[in-house]
Structure formats: structure tokens, C-alpha cells
C-alpha positions as CSV (number, residue, x, y, z in Angstrom):
1,X,90.0,13.7,100.4
2,X,92.9,15.1,98.5
3,X,95.6,12.8,97.2
4,X,99.2,13.8,97.2
5,X,100.5,14.3,93.6
6,X,104.2,13.8,93.0
7,X,105.7,15.9,90.2
8,X,109.1,14.7,89.1
9,X,111.6,17.0,87.4
10,X,115.0,15.8,86.2
11,X,117.4,18.7,85.8
12,X,120.7,19.3,84.1
13,X,122.0,22.9,83.6
14,X,118.5,24.3,83.6
15,X,119.2,27.6,85.3
16,X,117.6,29.5,82.4
17,X,114.3,27.7,82.7
18,X,114.0,26.1,86.2
19,X,112.5,29.1,87.9
20,X,109.6,29.3,85.4
21,X,109.0,25.6,85.7
22,X,108.9,25.7,89.5
23,X,106.6,28.7,89.5
24,X,104.3,26.9,87.1
25,X,103.9,24.1,89.6
26,X,103.4,26.5,92.6
27,X,100.7,28.4,90.7
28,X,98.5,25.4,90.1
29,X,95.1,25.5,91.9
30,X,95.7,22.0,93.3
31,X,97.9,22.5,96.3
32,X,98.5,19.0,97.7
33,X,101.7,18.2,95.8
34,X,105.4,17.6,96.1
35,X,107.9,18.6,93.5
36,X,110.9,16.3,93.3
37,X,113.8,17.8,91.5
38,X,116.8,15.6,90.7
39,X,119.8,17.5,89.6
40,X,122.1,15.5,87.3
41,X,125.3,17.4,88.4
42,X,124.6,20.7,86.9
43,X,127.5,23.1,86.4
44,X,125.4,26.3,86.2
45,X,123.3,28.2,88.8
46,X,120.5,25.6,88.9
47,X,121.0,24.8,92.6
48,X,121.0,28.5,93.6
49,X,117.8,29.2,91.8
50,X,116.0,26.1,93.2
51,X,117.2,26.9,96.8
52,X,115.7,30.4,96.6
53,X,112.3,28.9,96.7
54,X,111.1,28.5,100.2
55,X,108.5,25.8,99.9
56,X,108.7,22.6,101.9
57,X,106.9,20.8,99.1
58,X,109.9,21.2,96.9
59,X,112.4,18.3,97.4
60,X,115.9,18.6,95.9
61,X,118.3,15.8,95.3
62,X,121.6,15.9,93.4
63,X,123.2,12.9,91.8
64,X,126.8,12.1,92.8
65,X,127.8,11.9,89.1
66,X,126.1,12.7,85.8
67,X,124.0,9.6,84.9
68,X,121.4,11.0,82.5
69,X,117.7,11.9,82.5
70,X,116.3,8.4,82.7
71,X,118.3,7.4,85.8
72,X,117.4,10.8,87.4
73,X,113.7,10.2,86.7
74,X,113.9,6.8,88.3
75,X,115.5,8.2,91.4
76,X,112.7,10.8,91.6
77,X,110.1,8.0,91.2
78,X,111.7,6.1,94.2
79,X,111.5,9.3,96.3
80,X,107.9,10.0,95.4
81,X,105.3,9.7,98.1
82,X,102.3,10.5,96.0
83,X,100.6,9.3,92.8
């Protein structure tokens, strides 16, 4: 039985690197995962890059205000359904 693995990824102005990070997750051999990205009010093209990925396993959340990586990680942990 495969267990769901939750991967959490806080993000702030990561347009330069976010695509590579998402592709790294997608290219893993283990396929029973969810990627939870919490955007901490980015001002660059981060959202546009993330939304170009058409994979239901990628979950995107955006903070209402910039609160920092720790708070963003904690939000992702609350949204996680896997291990």
C-alpha cells in the first residue's frame, strides 16, 4: 500500500527557481504525493509559473499578507493530508 507523501514548499518571489523545484518533485519515481505551495505574497511571476503546471497533486495557497517562511510552512503543514 502506498502512503501519501506531502511535500511542503513555502515560496516568496521564487519565479527564477520554482519551475525547477516543481519539476524535481514531478520527476520522482514515487507518484503518490501532493505538493503544497504556500506563496508569501510574491510580487514576481511566481503564481504564473506555478499555475502553468497542470497537475492536480499541486496545491497552491497564497497568504493574505507577507508573514514569513515559518508561518507559511505551518500553514502548509495544516493543509497536508499525507505524511
